[in-house]
Every structure is written in C-alpha cells, then in structure tokens.
PLY file of the C-alpha trace (Angstrom):
ply
format ascii 1.0
element vertex 75
property float x
property float y
property float z
element edge 74
property int vertex1
property int vertex2
end_header
-11.99 -4.58 -3.99
-9.06 -2.94 -2.53
-7.01 -2.71 -5.78
-10.14 -1.14 -7.68
-10.19 1.45 -4.92
-6.53 2.08 -5.12
-6.75 2.63 -8.85
-9.46 5.20 -8.22
-7.35 7.02 -5.82
-4.29 7.04 -8.00
-6.58 8.36 -10.90
-8.09 10.84 -8.56
-4.68 12.09 -7.66
-3.61 12.39 -11.25
-6.63 14.37 -12.19
-6.06 16.64 -9.05
-2.44 17.15 -10.01
-3.24 18.13 -13.76
-6.18 20.29 -12.73
-4.13 22.02 -9.97
-0.74 22.45 -11.35
-1.20 21.98 -15.10
-1.04 19.07 -17.67
2.81 19.55 -18.16
3.84 20.08 -14.50
6.22 17.87 -12.56
3.62 17.18 -10.11
1.48 15.59 -12.80
4.38 13.57 -13.90
4.75 12.11 -10.36
1.09 11.22 -10.37
1.52 9.65 -13.74
4.32 7.68 -12.56
2.65 6.38 -9.48
-0.25 5.18 -11.53
1.99 3.49 -13.89
3.77 1.78 -10.95
0.25 0.50 -9.70
-0.47 -0.92 -13.11
3.22 -2.72 -13.37
2.20 -4.22 -9.85
-1.12 -5.63 -11.48
1.01 -6.78 -14.62
-1.09 -4.31 -16.86
2.02 -3.42 -18.55
-0.02 -1.96 -21.65
-1.64 0.60 -19.23
1.62 1.51 -17.62
3.83 2.10 -20.44
2.05 5.26 -21.98
1.98 6.73 -18.45
5.66 6.17 -17.85
6.25 7.79 -21.34
4.10 10.76 -20.62
6.01 11.29 -17.16
9.27 11.08 -18.73
8.35 13.63 -21.49
7.21 16.13 -19.03
10.41 15.77 -16.73
12.41 16.14 -19.80
10.65 19.21 -20.65
10.74 20.65 -17.19
14.41 19.76 -16.22
16.14 18.54 -19.20
17.16 14.89 -20.52
19.79 14.32 -17.89
17.85 14.92 -14.73
17.97 12.41 -12.05
14.21 12.31 -11.89
14.04 10.82 -15.36
16.11 7.84 -14.22
14.08 7.25 -11.40
11.17 6.94 -13.69
12.98 4.30 -15.89
13.94 2.04 -12.90
0 1
1 2
2 3
3 4
4 5
5 6
6 7
7 8
8 9
9 10
10 11
11 12
12 13
13 14
14 15
15 16
16 17
17 18
18 19
19 20
20 21
21 22
22 23
23 24
24 25
25 26
26 27
27 28
28 29
29 30
30 31
31 32
32 33
33 34
34 35
35 36
36 37
37 38
38 39
39 40
40 41
41 42
42 43
43 44
44 45
45 46
46 47
47 48
48 49
49 50
50 51
51 52
52 53
53 54
54 55
55 56
56 57
57 58
58 59
59 60
60 61
61 62
62 63
63 64
64 65
65 66
66 67
67 68
68 69
69 70
70 71
71 72
72 73
73 74
C-alpha cells in the first residue's frame, strides 16, 4: 500500500544521500532521521532507534555535540 511505497521512497532517499554525499555526511543524517520518523509513525520503534542514533552520531561528528541539529533529532 501507500505506507510500503513511502518506506521505499525514504530508503531510496537514504541510499542516494549516502552514495552522493558520503556515509558520514549531514545529508545522510537528515535522510536517516526522516526514515526513523517514518518508523516512529508506524510504531516500529526498534527500527527507528538505530537510525536516530546513527544520525545523531553523524551530526555530532560534523557540527559538535551542542549543535541545534542534534536537539532536533532528539525531539
């Protein structure tokens, strides 16, 4: 259905971000966060958590631990 299609789009966006910008790029972190939020909406928390953690790690490495983008990932 529509949710399966949305999941494919989020995964494709993540793949493109990692391929285009690199595995540790903030664009990849954004795509990770988007996919994680999708899983939260589906109540698939076990899938969401590692994605959020990876996004936070990338953002901390890119901008430092006190950057506002990390806070947005934690909301």
